[in-house]
C-alpha positions in Angstrom: -4.3 33.6 23.6 -0.7 33.1 22.3 -0.1 30.5 25.0 -3.2 28.6 24.0 -2.2 28.6 20.3 1.2 27.3 21.2 -0.3 24.5 23.3 -2.7 23.6 20.5 0.2 23.4 18.1 2.1 21.1 20.4 -1.0 18.8 20.8 -1.5 18.6 17.1 2.2 17.7 16.6 1.9 14.9 19.2 -1.1 13.4 17.4 0.5 13.3 14.0 2.9 10.4 13.1 6.4 11.5 13.8 8.8 11.4 10.9 12.1 9.6 11.4 15.2 11.6 11.6 16.2 10.2 8.1 17.3 13.5 6.6 19.6 14.3 9.4 21.1 10.9 9.3 21.7 10.9 5.6 20.6 8.3 3.1 20.5 4.6 4.1 23.3 2.7 2.4 21.2 0.2 0.5 17.6 -0.7 -0.2 17.8 -3.3 2.5 18.9 -0.7 5.0 16.0 1.5 3.8 13.5 -1.2 4.6 15.0 -1.5 8.1 14.7 2.3 8.5 11.0 2.2 7.5 10.3 -0.6 10.0 12.2 1.2 12.8 10.4 4.5 12.2 6.9 3.0 13.1 7.8 0.1 15.4 4.7 -0.7 17.4 2.7 2.2 16.0 1.4 1.3 12.5 -2.2 0.2 12.1 -2.9 -3.6 11.7 -6.2 -3.4 9.8 -7.7 -1.0 7.3 -10.9 -0.5 5.4 -11.9 2.0 2.7 -14.3 2.5 -0.1 -12.6 3.0 -3.5 -13.7 4.8 -6.6 -11.9 3.0 -9.4 -11.5 4.6 -12.9 -10.1 2.5 -15.6 -8.8 4.2 -18.8 -9.2 2.0 -21.8 -7.0 2.0 -24.9 -10.0 3.2 -27.0 -10.3 6.3 -24.9 -13.3 5.3 -22.9 -13.4 5.1 -19.1 -15.2 2.8 -16.7 -15.9 3.8 -13.1 -16.8 1.3 -10.4 -16.9 1.2 -6.6 -14.7 -1.3 -4.7 -14.6 -2.1 -1.0 -11.2 -3.0 0.4 -10.3 -4.7 3.6 -6.6 -5.2 4.7 -5.1 -6.9 7.7 -1.7 -7.9 9.0 -1.1 -11.2 10.8 2.0 -12.8 12.1 1.2 -16.1 10.4 0.0 -15.2 7.0 1.4 -11.7 6.7 -0.6 -9.0 4.8 -3.9 -10.0 3.3 -6.1 -7.8 1.1 -9.7 -8.5 0.2 -11.3 -6.5 -2.7 -15.0 -6.6 -3.3 -15.9 -5.2 -6.8 -19.3 -3.7 -6.4 -21.8 -4.7 -3.8 -20.1 -7.2 -1.5 -23.4 -9.2 -1.4 -22.8 -10.0 -5.1 -19.7 -12.0 -4.2 -17.4 -10.6 -6.9 -13.8 -9.8 -6.0 -10.4 -11.1 -5.2 -8.3 -12.1 -2.1 -4.6 -11.3 -2.2 -1.7 -12.4 -0.1 1.8 -11.5 -1.0 2.3 -14.8 -2.9 -1.2 -16.0 -3.8 -4.5 -14.9 -5.4 -8.1 -16.2 -5.1 -10.7 -14.8 -7.5 -14.4 -14.9 -6.7 -17.4 -14.7 -8.9 -20.9 -14.8 -7.5 -19.5 -16.0 -4.2 -17.7 -19.0 -5.8 -14.0 -19.5 -6.2 -13.1 -19.4 -9.9 -9.3 -19.0 -9.8 -6.7 -19.9 -7.3 -3.0 -19.5 -8.1 0.4 -18.5 -6.8 1.7 -15.0 -7.3 0.0 -12.4 -5.3 0.3 -8.6 -4.7 3.8 -7.3 -4.4 2.6 -3.9 -3.1 1.4 -5.4 0.1 4.8 -5.7 1.9 5.6 -2.1 0.8 2.4 -0.5 2.3 1.9 -2.7 5.3 4.1 -5.7 5.9 7.4 -3.8 6.1 6.3 -2.2 9.3 5.8 -5.4 11.1 7.8 -8.3 9.8 11.6 -9.0 9.8 13.3 -7.2 7.0 14.6 -10.4 5.6 11.0 -11.6 5.0 10.1 -8.3 3.3 13.1 -8.6 1.1 12.2 -12.2 0.1 8.7 -11.1 -0.7 10.0 -8.3 -3.0 12.4 -10.6 -4.8 10.0 -11.4 -7.6 9.7 -7.7 -8.4 13.3 -7.5 -9.4 14.1 -4.5 -7.1 17.8 -4.7 -6.4 18.0 -4.0 -2.7 21.8 -4.2 -2.7 22.2 -1.1 -4.8 23.0 2.2 -3.0 20.0 4.3 -2.2 19.8 7.5 -4.2 18.4 10.9 -3.1 15.6 12.4 -5.2 12.5 14.5 -5.1 8.9 13.6 -5.7 6.0 16.1 -5.6 8.3 18.7 -4.0 9.4 16.4 -1.2 12.7 14.6 -0.6 12.7 10.8 -1.3 15.1 7.9 -1.1 15.2 5.7 -4.2 16.0 2.0 -3.9 16.8 -0.2 -6.9 17.7 2.4 -9.5 21.1 2.2 -11.1 21.4 6.0 -11.4 19.4 9.2 -10.9 18.4 9.0 -14.6 17.3 5.4 -14.4 13.5 5.1 -14.5 13.2 1.7 -16.1 14.8 -0.6 -13.5 12.4 -1.9 -10.8 12.6 0.5 -7.9 10.8 2.0 -5.0 10.6 5.6 -3.9 10.2 6.4 -0.2 9.4 9.7 1.3 12.5 10.6 3.3 10.6 12.2 6.2 7.5 10.1 6.5 9.2 6.7 5.6 6.4 5.5 3.4 6.4 4.4 -0.3 5.2 7.1 -2.7 6.2 5.5 -6.0 7.0 2.0 -7.2 8.2 1.0 -10.7 7.8 -2.7 -10.8 5.5 -5.7 -11.8 3.0 -5.7 -9.0 1.6 -9.2 -9.9 2.9 -12.0 -12.1 0.4 -11.4 -15.0 0.7 -7.6 -14.9 3.0 -5.5 -17.0 5.7 -3.2 -15.6 3.8 -0.4 -13.9 4.6 3.0 -12.5 2.5 3.1 -9.3 2.1 6.5 -7.7 0.7 6.8 -4.2 -0.4 10.3 -3.5 -2.5 12.5 -1.1 -1.1 11.0 2.1 -3.1 11.5 5.3 -2.0 10.6 8.8 -3.9 7.6 10.1 -3.8 5.7 13.4 0.0 6.1 14.0 0.8 5.7 10.3 -0.1 7.1 6.9 -2.5 6.3 4.1 -2.2 7.3 0.4 -5.8 8.2 -0.5 -5.1 8.5 -4.3 -3.2 6.0 -6.4 -2.4 6.0 -10.1 -1.1 3.2 -12.3 0.8 3.9 -15.4 1.9 1.5 -18.1 4.3 2.7 -20.8 3.7 6.2 -19.7 -0.1 6.0 -20.0 -2.5 6.2 -17.1 -4.5 3.0 -17.0 -6.1 3.2 -13.6 -6.8 5.8 -11.0 -8.1 5.0 -7.5 -9.6 7.4 -5.0 -10.2 6.3 -1.4 -13.1 7.4 0.9 -14.4 6.6 4.4 -11.2 5.0 5.5 -10.9 3.5 9.0 -8.0 1.8 10.8 -7.7 -0.9 13.4 -11.2 -2.2 12.5 -12.3 -5.5 14.1 -13.2 -7.8 11.2 -15.9 -10.5 11.4 -14.6 -14.1 11.5 -14.5 -15.5 8.0 -14.2 -12.2 6.1 -10.8 -13.4 4.6 -12.0 -16.9 4.0 -13.1 -17.8 0.4 -15.4 -20.5 1.9 -17.4 -17.8 3.7 -17.0 -15.0 1.2 -20.6 -14.0 1.0 -21.8 -15.3 4.4 -19.4 -13.6 6.7 -20.7 -10.2 7.9 -19.1 -7.4 5.9 -18.3 -3.9 7.3 -19.7 -2.2 4.2 -23.2 -3.6 4.9 -23.4 -2.2 8.4 -26.1 0.5 8.9 -24.7 4.0 9.1 
């Protein structure tokens, strides 16, 4: 029996994503070195597509809350980098937004209503960093103001050791910065402007689960000026999903088959 239990433990350990030997090596020298360390930790193993259903709770200034269901689709491509499609409510209604790192397309009723530069700066932190050259990730993060030349600082977050890039000191929580779990090599906190029209946000990525060679934060919270403004809870996630042609094309936003509409 003891031998069987030991064998089971070994098998489970092999199935889980292996943490990099970051703690043994010490802190990376700079934020740029930290990005390289993250990429090296999962080279060839991180998932390239992702889907999940999201319960989104928005906390309004008047104390009221609104709850809605979003359907999110993410993919990584060599040409366009990371892309994120968000369907707000039933995908058949055609309401949502398509993000790249540097652009945004807003849809209403299946029609394009806004197209502008300035995308989602969280995308290179949760996906692109594991695939693309570090110089490209650093360029994509430049609009956030995170100073990747600053020395990386050690810290703790939710009882776990983290590396902090961009902070001027251990007491600095106002400079744009990213917090990376030192063992799992994934971002667990980011204090930055995630999109050009957004205020400075404290983004917290919690409840990590192992997924297809990588990790997924299944709960996210967004704080502005210390107040919680949005909480996200993910359900029914799946990785390395084959998307239908046209799912990330605004011209076929409502006509391309959507994974959320497949029979279960």
